[in-house]
N, C-alpha and C positions, 0 to 999 in steps of 0.2 A: 909609293903605294905601300910598301912594307912598313914604312915609318908611320903612315896613317893608320894602318891596321894595329900596330903596336900601341899607338896613342889611344885608339878606341878600346883596346883591351885594358888599358890602365885606368881609364875613366870609369868609375863605378856607376855613374849616372847615365852611361850610354844606353843601357837597356830602356831607361825612361825616354831617352831621345828617340830611339827606334819605335817605341810604342806610340808616342805622341805623333811622330811623323806619319806612321801608318794610319792612325785615326784621322789625321788631317787629309791624307790622300783619299781614304775610303769615304769619309763623311762630308768632306767639304769640296774637294776638287773634282772627283769623279761624277757625283750627281749633278753638278753644275756644268760639267764639260769645259772647265777652264784650266789653264796652266799658270795661274797667278794667284797670289794671296798677299794680304796686307800684313805688315809687321804687327799691327794691333791684334789681328786674329790669331797669330801665332802666340803672342804673349798671353792672350786670354785662354787659349787651349792649354798652354803650359801651366798657368796658374791653377786651372781647374783640375788637371790630371797629374801634377807634379807633387809627389809626397816625399818629404825628407830631403829635398834638394832645393837650392835657390832657383826659383822659376826663371829668372832673367837669364842665368847661365844656360839653362836647358833650352830656352827660346833661341838663344844665339846659335847653339849647336843644331837645333832643328832647322832654323833658317839656312844655315850653311849646307846641311845635308839636302834640303829641298832644292836649293839652287844648284847643287851638283847633279841632281836628277833632272834638271831642265825646267824647274818651276821658277817663275819670276816672283821675287819677294819685293814688294813695294814698301819702302821705308818712309 
């Protein structure tokens, strides 16, 4: 747990990950009442909202965080 927090603090793109994850939860998951998302949807949101970072890396971190919160990520 402490190692994970340290890793999050060292990654400068983690604020983008948190922002994109929150957008996906608020605009995609909650209105539909589902707890699953496709990898393609995560990548498209990352590309649209990721500025200054490689969107594929951001998408991987978003998918990991969503799966830790109990959201099924279909690949």
